[in-house]
N, C-alpha and C positions, 0 to 999 in steps of 0.2 A: 634084483636090480634096485639100485638106490637112485631114485629120480628126485631131483630138487625142483622146487617151484621156479617159474621164470622170474627174472628180476623185476619186471613191470608189475607183477602182483604185489611184491613187497613194497615197491615204490608207491603204489596206489594205497596200500594199507597204512603206510607212514603218512601219506597225505591226508587220509581220513582221520587219523589220530590227531594230526596237527590242527586240522579244521575244527574238530570237536573240542580240542583243548582251548582253542581261541574262543569259541562260542561259550564254553563253560566259564572261562575267565570273565568274559563280558557280562554274562548273566549273574554270576555269583559275586563278583567283586566290583567291577567298574560301574554298572548300572545302579546298584544300591547306594554306592558312594555319591553318585550324581543326584539321586533322589533325596538323600539325607542333606546334602549341601543346599539343594534348592529349597527344601523345607525350612532349614535354618534361615536362609535369606528371606523367605516369605514371612516367617514369624517375626524376625527382627524388623523388617520394613513395615509390616502391618502395625506393629506396636509403636514404632516411631510416628507413623501417621496418626494413630489413635491418640498418642500424647499431644500431638499438635492440635487435633480436634478438641481435646480437653482444654488446652490453653485458649483456644478460640472461644469455647463455651464460657470460660471464666471471664474473659474480656467482654463477651456479649452480656453476661449477667451484670458485670460492673456498670455497664452503660445503660442497660434496659431493665434492670431489676428482676429479670427472669431469664430462664434458659430458652433456647429455641430448638425445634425438632427438624429444622430444614438445613441440610448440608449446603445447598446452593446459597442460601442466605448467609451462612457462616463464611463461605469462600468469598462472596462478594464483600462482606464486612471486612475481612482481612485485607482484601485488595484495595478497597476504596476509603475506609474510615481513617480520618486524620489522627484520631487518638491511637489507633493501632499502629499506624505508621510512626507516630512520635515515640511510642514505647519500643518498637522494633529498632529504631535508629538511635535511641538514647544510650548513654554510657554512664555507668555508676561512677560518681566522682571520687569515691574512696578507693575502689579496687581497680578502676580504669577498665572494667570489663563491660561487655554489652549487656543491656537489660532485655534483649530479645528473648521472649518466652518460648519461641518456636525453635525446635531442634532441626538440624540438617538431616536430610534423608540419606540413604545409602549412597546416592550419587554425589553427595557433597553439597547439595543445594536444598533450599526450602522452596517448594513449589506449591502454592495454595491449591491449584487445580488438582493435584494428586491426592488431596484429602477426601475426594468424593468416592473413590473406588478402592477396593482391596487390590493388593499387588498380585495375588495368586489367581483368583477367578475373575477379577475385574467387575465384581458385583458391588453395588452400593453398600456402604456401611449402614447398619440399622441404628437409627437415632430416634429415640422417643422421649417425650416429656410427660410428667404426671399431670393429672387433672384432679383436683380435690374439690369437694362440695361441702360447705358448712351451712347448717340451717340454724337460724336463731329465731325462736318463737317468743313473742311478747304476750304475756297473760295478765289480765287485770285481777283485782282482788277477789272478784266473784268466780274466778276460774274460767272466764271466757277468753278465747283467743282473740287478741286484737290484731296482730299482724305476724306474718311469717317472712323473715328475711332470708333469702338464699344467696350465698356468695360462692362464686366459682373462682378458684385459683389455678392458674395454668403456669407450668414451668418452674416450680420450686425445686424440682429434682429432674435429672435426666439419666437415660441409660443409652450407652453406646456399645454396640455389639459388632463383632467381626463375623460375617456370615461364613467365613472359612474356619471358624473355631479357634482363633488365636487369642481369645480373651474378650473381656468387657470392661467398661469403666462406668462407675456410678450405679445407682439403683433407683427404681421408681417408688420403693416403699420405705427405705431407710435413710434418714439424714446422716447416720454414721458412715455410710458408704458413699456419700456425695464426693465426687471427684476421685474416688479410689479405684485403682486398677486391680483386676483380678490377679495379675502376675506380680504385684508388689507385696 
């Protein structure tokens, strides 16, 4: 006797194959594409924000002769300082282009408050400035120390790091890397 399986067993097996195929496509193709797309966005957005922080540091240094390690101060400076506002709204007379040093973010706007946190993890950017100490000793002819002058210099260099690992700008130890981004 040749007995065939009932039709509902074949239908159930086809359904299981279809469901497993759907999940395999989701896990192997669609989800990795979403992850890669999100990573590209976070990397681009973070680097745009870091470039804007660099421009704010350059403007801060031009006005205060040193860099700052406080992101809140930089954001407040961008929002309220008349010199920054004047630079942001000025137009080059030769090229008729804006002199605004800040680039627009992925949403098409420049938002100073967005410079505080990274787009991926929403953690604060790491911003540090250097502190150097120079000691000058004055000695008389007999070899006796007359005075020792100690000078502390704060903020001649800065380091801006993304805690999500998308790069850094500047260096605390090298003047050659001042305002230089790791991805440039």
